[in-house]
C-alpha positions in Angstrom: 0.0 0.0 0.0 1.3 3.4 -0.9 0.4 6.9 0.1 1.1 10.5 -1.0 2.3 13.3 1.1 -0.2 16.1 1.7 1.2 19.7 1.4 -0.9 22.1 3.5 0.5 25.2 1.7 -1.3 24.6 -1.6 -3.8 21.9 -0.5 -2.5 19.5 -3.2 -1.3 16.0 -3.0 2.2 15.7 -4.4 5.4 13.8 -3.8 6.9 10.4 -4.7 5.0 7.2 -3.8 5.9 5.9 -0.4 5.0 2.7 1.5 2.8 2.6 4.5 5.7 3.4 6.8 6.5 6.6 4.9 9.7 5.1 3.2 10.6 5.3 -0.4 9.9 2.2 -2.4 12.7 -0.4 -2.6 13.8 0.5 -6.2 14.4 4.1 -5.1 16.3 3.0 -2.0 18.6 1.0 -4.1 19.3 3.9 -6.3 20.1 6.1 -3.3 22.4 3.4 -1.9 24.2 3.1 -5.3 24.7 6.9 -5.4 26.2 7.0 -1.9 28.6 4.1 -2.8 29.7 5.9 -5.9 30.3 9.2 -4.1 32.3 7.4 -1.3 34.4 5.5 -3.8 35.3 8.6 -5.8 36.2 10.4 -2.6 38.5 7.6 -1.5 40.2 7.5 -4.9 40.8 11.2 -4.7 42.3 10.9 -1.2 44.6 8.0 -2.4 45.8 9.9 -5.4 46.5 13.0 -3.3 48.4 11.0 -0.8 50.6 9.4 -3.5 51.3 12.7 -5.2 52.2 14.4 -2.0 54.9 11.9 -0.9 58.4 13.2 -0.7 60.0 12.1 -4.0 63.6 12.3 -2.9 63.5 10.3 0.3 65.9 7.4 -0.2 64.6 3.9 0.6 67.9 3.1 2.2 67.5 5.7 4.9 68.3 4.4 8.3 66.3 5.5 11.3 67.6 5.2 14.8 65.8 5.5 18.1 68.4 7.2 20.2 69.6 6.3 23.6 68.1 8.0 26.6 70.0 11.3 26.7 69.6 11.7 30.4 71.6 8.6 31.5 74.3 6.5 30.0 73.9 2.7 29.6 75.7 0.3 32.0 78.7 -1.7 30.8 77.0 -5.1 30.9 73.4 -4.1 30.3 73.1 -2.0 27.1 69.8 -0.1 27.4 69.6 1.2 23.9 66.1 0.9 22.3 67.0 0.8 18.7 65.0 0.4 15.5 66.7 -0.4 12.3 65.0 -1.0 9.0 66.4 -1.0 5.5 64.2 -1.7 2.4 67.0 -2.4 -0.1 70.6 -3.2 0.2 72.8 -0.1 -0.3 74.7 0.3 -3.6 77.2 2.6 -2.0 80.6 2.5 -3.8 79.2 0.0 -6.4 81.5 1.6 -9.0 84.5 1.4 -6.7 85.0 -2.3 -6.9 88.5 -3.6 -7.5 89.7 -3.7 -11.1 90.6 -7.2 -12.1 94.2 -7.4 -13.3 95.0 -8.4 -16.8 96.0 -12.1 -16.9 98.9 -11.8 -19.3 99.5 -15.6 -19.2 96.4 -16.0 -21.3 97.5 -13.7 -24.0 99.4 -15.2 -27.0 100.4 -14.1 -30.4 97.9 -14.1 -33.3 99.1 -17.6 -34.2 98.2 -19.0 -30.8 95.0 -19.2 -28.8 93.9 -18.5 -25.3 91.4 -20.8 -23.5 88.4 -19.2 -21.9 87.1 -20.8 -18.7 83.4 -20.6 -19.5 81.7 -20.6 -22.9 78.6 -18.7 -23.8 75.4 -20.2 -25.0 73.4 -19.3 -28.0 71.5 -16.7 -26.0 74.7 -14.9 -25.1 74.6 -15.9 -21.4 77.4 -17.6 -19.7 77.2 -21.3 -19.0 79.3 -23.4 -16.7 82.4 -25.2 -18.0 80.7 -28.5 -17.3 77.8 -27.7 -19.6 79.7 -26.6 -22.6 83.2 -27.0 -24.1 85.5 -24.1 -23.8 86.0 -21.8 -26.8 89.4 -20.7 -28.1 89.8 -16.9 -28.6 92.8 -15.4 -30.4 94.0 -12.1 -28.8 96.6 -10.0 -30.6 99.4 -8.6 -28.5 98.5 -5.1 -29.8 95.3 -5.3 -27.8 97.1 -5.4 -24.5 97.9 -2.0 -23.1 101.2 -1.8 -21.3 101.5 1.1 -18.7 104.3 3.5 -19.1 107.1 3.0 -16.6 107.1 5.5 -13.8 110.3 7.5 -13.6 111.8 7.7 -10.1 111.9 11.1 -8.5 115.2 12.8 -8.8 117.4 12.7 -5.7 117.9 15.9 -3.7 121.3 17.3 -4.1 122.7 17.7 -0.5 124.8 20.6 -1.7 121.8 22.5 -2.9 120.3 24.5 0.0 117.3 25.7 -2.0 116.3 22.2 -3.0 116.7 21.1 0.7 114.5 24.0 1.9 111.8 23.2 -0.6 111.8 19.6 0.4 111.4 20.5 4.1 108.6 22.9 3.3 106.8 20.2 1.4 106.8 17.9 4.5 103.7 17.9 6.8 104.3 20.5 9.4 103.5 19.8 13.1 100.4 21.5 14.4 101.0 24.1 17.1 99.1 24.8 20.3 95.8 26.6 19.9 93.9 25.5 23.1 94.2 27.8 26.1 95.1 26.7 29.6 92.2 25.5 31.8 91.6 25.5 35.5 88.7 24.6 37.9 87.8 28.2 38.0 88.1 28.6 34.2 87.3 25.3 32.5 87.4 24.7 28.8 84.0 24.9 27.1 83.6 21.8 24.9 80.8 21.2 22.4 79.9 17.6 21.4 77.5 17.3 18.4 76.5 14.7 15.8 74.2 11.8 15.3 73.1 9.3 18.0 76.7 7.9 18.2 77.8 11.2 19.8 76.0 10.4 23.0 78.6 7.9 24.2 81.7 10.2 23.9 79.7 13.1 25.3 78.9 11.1 28.5 82.5 9.9 28.6 83.7 13.6 28.6 81.0 14.6 31.2 82.3 11.8 33.5 86.0 12.6 33.0 87.6 14.3 36.0 89.0 17.2 34.0 88.7 21.0 33.7 86.0 21.0 31.0 82.3 21.9 30.7 80.5 19.9 28.1 77.5 21.0 25.9 75.8 18.1 24.1 73.9 18.5 20.8 72.7 15.1 19.6 70.3 14.9 16.6 69.1 11.4 15.9 69.2 10.0 12.4 71.2 12.9 11.0 74.3 13.1 9.0 76.2 15.0 6.3 74.0 14.0 3.4 70.3 14.6 4.4 70.5 18.4 4.9 66.7 18.5 4.3 66.2 16.5 7.5 68.8 18.4 9.6 71.4 20.8 8.1 74.7 20.3 10.0 76.5 22.7 7.8 74.1 25.5 8.8 74.1 24.4 12.4 77.9 24.7 12.7 78.0 28.0 10.8 75.1 29.7 12.5 75.0 28.2 16.0 78.2 26.5 16.9 80.8 28.9 15.5 79.4 32.1 17.1 79.1 30.5 20.5 82.8 30.8 21.3 83.6 27.2 22.4 87.2 26.2 23.1 86.8 22.8 21.6 84.2 21.4 19.1 83.8 17.6 18.8 81.8 16.3 15.8 80.9 12.8 14.8 78.5 11.5 12.2 78.4 9.3 9.1 76.4 6.1 10.0 73.2 7.6 8.5 74.8 8.6 5.2 74.2 5.5 3.1 71.9 7.5 0.8 72.1 9.7 -2.2 72.1 13.5 -2.1 68.7 15.1 -2.6 69.6 16.8 -5.9 70.5 13.6 -7.6 74.1 12.5 -6.9 74.1 8.8 -6.7 75.8 7.1 -3.8 79.5 6.5 -4.3 79.8 8.5 -7.5 82.6 11.0 -7.9 80.0 13.8 -7.5 78.7 12.2 -4.3 82.2 12.0 -2.8 83.0 15.6 -3.9 79.8 17.0 -2.4 80.4 15.1 0.9 83.9 16.4 1.1 82.7 20.0 0.4 80.2 19.9 3.2 82.7 18.6 5.7 85.3 21.2 4.5 82.7 24.0 4.9 82.1 23.0 8.5 85.8 23.1 9.2 86.2 26.4 7.4 83.4 28.1 9.4 85.3 27.2 12.6 88.7 28.5 11.5 90.3 31.0 13.8 88.3 29.8 16.8 88.1 26.4 18.6 90.1 23.2 18.2 87.9 20.8 16.1 88.0 17.1 16.9 86.3 14.9 14.3 85.6 11.4 15.6 85.4 8.9 12.8 82.9 6.1 12.6 83.6 2.6 14.1 83.1 -0.7 12.4 79.4 -1.7 12.2 77.7 -5.0 12.0 74.9 -4.2 9.4 76.4 -4.8 6.0 74.3 -2.3 4.2 75.8 0.7 6.0 79.4 -0.6 6.2 80.5 0.9 2.9 79.0 4.3 3.9 81.0 4.2 7.1 84.3 3.4 5.3 83.6 6.1 2.7 82.8 8.7 5.3 86.0 7.9 7.2 88.1 8.1 4.1 86.8 11.5 3.1 86.8 13.1 6.6 90.2 11.8 7.7 91.8 13.1 4.5 90.0 16.5 4.9 91.1 17.0 8.5 94.8 16.8 7.4 94.3 20.0 5.3 93.3 22.1 8.4 95.6 23.1 11.1 92.8 23.5 13.7 91.3 20.0 13.1 92.3 16.7 14.7 91.0 13.2 13.8 90.1 10.4 16.2 90.3 7.0 14.3 87.4 5.2 16.0 87.5 2.5 13.3 91.0 1.3 14.3 90.2 1.8 18.0 87.2 -0.6 17.9 88.3 -3.0 15.2 88.3 -6.7 16.2 91.0 -9.3 15.5 89.7 -9.6 11.9 89.6 -5.8 11.4 85.8 -5.7 11.6 83.1 -5.3 14.1 83.7 -6.6 17.7 81.1 -6.5 20.4 83.7 -7.0 23.2 87.3 -5.9 23.4 90.1 -6.2 25.9 90.8 -3.0 27.8 94.2 -1.7 29.0 93.9 -4.1 32.0 93.5 -7.1 29.7 89.9 -7.7 30.8 87.3 -8.3 28.1 84.7 -5.5 28.1 81.4 -4.8 26.3 82.1 -1.9 23.9 79.2 -2.1 21.4 75.4 -2.3 21.7 73.4 -5.2 20.5 72.3 -3.4 17.3 75.8 -3.6 16.0 76.1 0.2 15.6 76.0 2.1 18.9 78.6 2.3 21.7 78.4 1.1 25.3 79.4 3.5 28.1 82.9 1.8 28.3 83.4 2.7 24.6 82.3 6.2 25.5 85.1 6.4 28.1 87.7 5.2 25.7 86.6 7.7 23.1 86.7 10.5 25.7 90.3 9.5 26.6 91.2 9.7 22.9 89.5 13.1 22.5 91.3 14.5 25.7 94.6 13.3 24.3 94.0 15.3 21.1 93.1 18.4 23.2 96.1 18.0 25.4 98.4 17.7 22.3 97.2 21.1 21.1 97.7 22.9 24.5 100.9 24.8 25.3 103.7 22.7 26.8 103.1 22.1 30.5 99.4 22.8 30.4 97.1 20.0 31.5 93.4 19.2 31.7 93.6 17.5 35.1 
């Protein structure tokens, strides 16, 4: 049974047929439901497309995120309390074009009348096949195809009777770096700044706990580095914040988060990538010239294989760059924490011969013992640049 709606304004019956309950008939309800579903579907598609288009296009999938240690307390030696999250989508291709160049096997090269045997043949499709699946193929290689490097002429010997040549040779030698750090006392301690990624927490706490005439200011920024200036700009931080502050010593350490390409397109490990990395480190050092002593702490060996090449590349670039600046010293943390095989070691023997926990379970961060060792190395660098007789004790 249906009924019409009576409109009192004009005393006429009008409106769509409804059932006894006042509801639209079933066919009209289905039409309304279909319309609602279409509207919702279109809306969801618009939201999805908007979300995809608004994603950051230059965020590298190899980015490494760390959850930093608690900045208010240092972990114990035997219980490493470092909540750490580590996720990598794809294996890093850092330094993929820096692989060793295979030497020319001259024993396989014979005159045109001879033949050299190839260890693996190629199938009809051009792909290599194992020596057990196909017979080897002889290839004739002319001797003219082999490039022989020119012999390197030895450097001429210095004439001991030529004072000018001797003076030039002495001037070309690396000159010792002189004292640039002032004397310190309990009433006038050195102001030391420690900044970098999450690995800077350990040496910072080591310096805080050292019984020396220093006052430490920490500036840890988790997941930062030299590359991702869009996430945190260390070059700008050093130029605009650290340099004007008038610190006596600036300690910097970063590099574990740099297994990624630069935002403007330089691929990881390319010549452009290396040059840009060096330029940014050099800019930080230049902005601190004429002021504090700068101590750059290199990266230690790490267990995750996907960031190992980045650590080695960062160390090679930063250690070479520090040598060009009189006011910069380098702490070789990679050698300090290398195991017997030259790689990552979770425990190492201390000066007393006792095996100690030096690295966290994530294979990247330090323990508090390692922080003490790094603090000792940093203090040695500071003491070496103080005037003779001065001490931090």
